[in-house]
N, C-alpha and C positions, 0 to 999 in steps of 0.2 A: 311438417317440420318447419320451424322458423328459419327464414332465409336471412340469417345474419350476414352471410357473405354478400348476398345480394344488396342488403341495406348499406353495408360498408362501401360497396362498389357504386351503387346508385347515388349515394350522397356526394360523389366526386366526379361523376360522368356529366360534366357540363352544368352541374347545379351548385358547385362550390364557388370559391372565390375566383375572380377573374384570372386569366392565364398570366397576367403581369404580376400577380401577388407573389412575393418572395417567401419561400418556406423558411422556417427557423433553421439556423445552422448550429449544430452541436459540435463541440470540439473533440468529441470522442471519436475513436477510430473504429470502423466497422469490424465485426468479428470475423476477420479472415482467419483461415486455419493456421495454427502453429505447426511445428514439425509433425508430419503424418505419423500417427500412432498405429494406425491399422491401414494396410494397403487395400485399395478398392478391389484388386484382383482376388484378395483373400476373403472378401466380403460380398457375396452375391446380394442382389437387391433385397431379397426377402430377409436375409440376415440383418442387413443394415436397417431395414424398416423395423424389425423386431427390436433392435437396439435403441432406436428412436423412441418406440413405444415404452420400452422399459425405463429409459431415462426419465420420461415425464410421469410414469407411474410411481417413481420413487421420490419425486420432489413434492414439497408442500406448498410452495408459492414461488412466484417470480415477479420481479419488477424490472422493466426495461424501457428504454427509449425506442421509438420506432419512426421510420419514414415510410410513407405510403405513396406509391405512384400508380395512378390508374390511367391506362391507355385505352382510348376508344378506337377500335379497329376501323370503324366506318369512316371517321373523320381524321384519323391519324394523329389525334391530339393526346397529349399527356399532361395530367395535372398532379401536383404534389401536395402533401400535407405532412405535418410532423406532430409528434405528441409523446405520451407516456402510457404504458399499459401495465396493469397489475392483475395477476391471476392467482387464485388461491383455491384450495380444496375446501369443501366440496362444491364445485361448479360456480365459483364466484369470479367475477371479472369486472374490470373498469378500463375503458379506453377514453383518454382525454385528448382531444384534438386541440392544438394550440396555434395561436397566430400572434405575430408581432405587430402591434399598432402603436406608432409614435414612441418607439423604444420601450414599450410595455408589453409583456407577454400575457395574453389573456386566453382563457379556455373558450373556444368557439362552439364546441359540440362534445357531448359525453355519451358513452354507452355504459350503463351501470347495471349490474345484475348481482343479486344476493343468492342466486341459484334457484330462486322461485319466481321472481319478477324481473323483467328486463325493462329498463327505462332508457329512452333516447331523448336527451335534453338538447334542444336547439336554442342557443341563447340569442342569436341574431334574429331568429324568427319568433322568439318567445313562445315556443311550443314544446310540449312533452308528449311523447308517444309511449304508452306502456303496454306490455305484453305478458300474459301469464305463461310462464315456462312449464307449468305442470301439464298444460295441454299440448305444448310443442317442445320437441327435443332440439337441442343445439346440434348443428351438423358436426360430424366427427372431425372434419377438417379444422374445427375450432376447439372442440371439446377434448381432443387428445392432449392439448397444451396443459390442461389441468387434470390429466390422468383418466379421462373418461373416453369410452368408445374404443373400437378396435380397428385401427387402420388396415390391418391385413384382411379383415373380413369385408371391408368396404372397397378396397382398391387392389388392383394388380400393379406391382411395382417393377420398375426397371431402372438401371443406371443410365442417366442422361449423359451422353458424351458429346453433345452439340457444342459445348463450350460457351453457350449463351449466358448461363447463370453460374454464379459462384466464382471462387478464385482457385488458384493453384493448390492442389491438395485437398480441396473440399470434396465431400461425397454429395453428389447431386442425384436425387431420386425423382423420377417422373412417375406419378401415380395416376392410373386411369380407373374411373369407377367401374366396378363389376356390373352395376346396373346403370342404365342411362340416367343421367342427372341433368336437371334444368339449371342447377347451381354451378356446375363446373364440368368442363370437358377433361381437364387435367389439373392436378395439383402438383406443383414442383416444390420440393423441400431441399434447401441447401443446408447440409449438415456438417457440423464441426467433427472431424474424425477422431478427436481426442476423447470426447465423452458423448458424442452423438446428440448434442442439443442443436436445435434449429436456429440458424442465423438469418435465413431468408425463407419466406413463404410466398409462392406465386400461384394465384388462382387464375386459370384460363377458362372462360365460360364458353357456352355453345356458340356465341357470336364472335368468338376470338378476342373479346375484350380482356385485358390483362390487369389484374389487381395484385400489385407487387409490394410486399412488406419486407423491410429490412429492420432487424432488431439489433440494438446497440447496448453495451454495458449491462448485460443481464445480471441480476443479483438473485441467486436462488436461496440465500440464507437470511437476508434481512426480513424480520417479521413485518407483516402488514396488518394494520388494525382493521377489524371487521367493519368499523364504521365507514371505511372507504367504499364498501360495496352496498351501502344503504342510501336511499334517496327519499327525502321527505317532500311530498308534493306541496306542503304548506310553505316551503322555503321559496317558492316562486309563485306567489299569489296572483301576479298579473300575467301568468303564462296560460295559454290554452292547453288543457290536458285532453288527449285523445286516447280512448280505450280501444286498442286494436281488436280485442276479442269481441266487443260489442259491435264493431263495424263489420267484422266477419260474419257475425250472426245475422246481421241485417242484410247481408248480401253485398255490402260495399267493400271495395278494395282497401287493404291496409295502406294508409298513407305513408309514403316513403319520406325520409327526412329531407327537408329543403332548407336552405340557409335563409 
């Protein structure tokens, strides 16, 4: 299984911009829950998880802003990034990581998949890593967002009452893999109780590193052009292109994105 979650985490655990870099500031307001439509007491964890799965099974696409914070448990450091994500069925996604340089917003890194091939484009490093998704499946912690995979088959859910994540009225689900996973120890989903869409996703790995995504201004209706999920290697003629599948076949490790 391709470790997309690991790639997203590794790209920002000490390998991203210096800690002094300022993340982009969006004027949007985080999707804190509106008046509670369904009380948590009336919705056991398994029922809430089913409603989350059903919501994403019924949508066709989503466009949202995101903020990612990655905390290294060993060093106690946290680094932030901002960007925009597009998801569409079947299995298409694009994550653009953006950075402000001299009052100009630029795309620093992109993850682009048309459902068959995943490209990781690192502009600062002038490198492209590509991966054939026909050989590797996306983890369900990502694929459920575009209606694939079954969270209930992969995880045991419980309502998280720690108060660490989410706001007043949010449904917070703590998911534990049914089988031991190197990718994550727990997956936390902060859920809007009105329609059960996810406003925050928190991945805690085996080393207690935390990969925290917050999603803003989600648009589930606006059509997204298929071209957004395609990448032409010829568009970056001076970039190094790394075929991760060939490196795996030769026994070499898949190179993780570096800035």
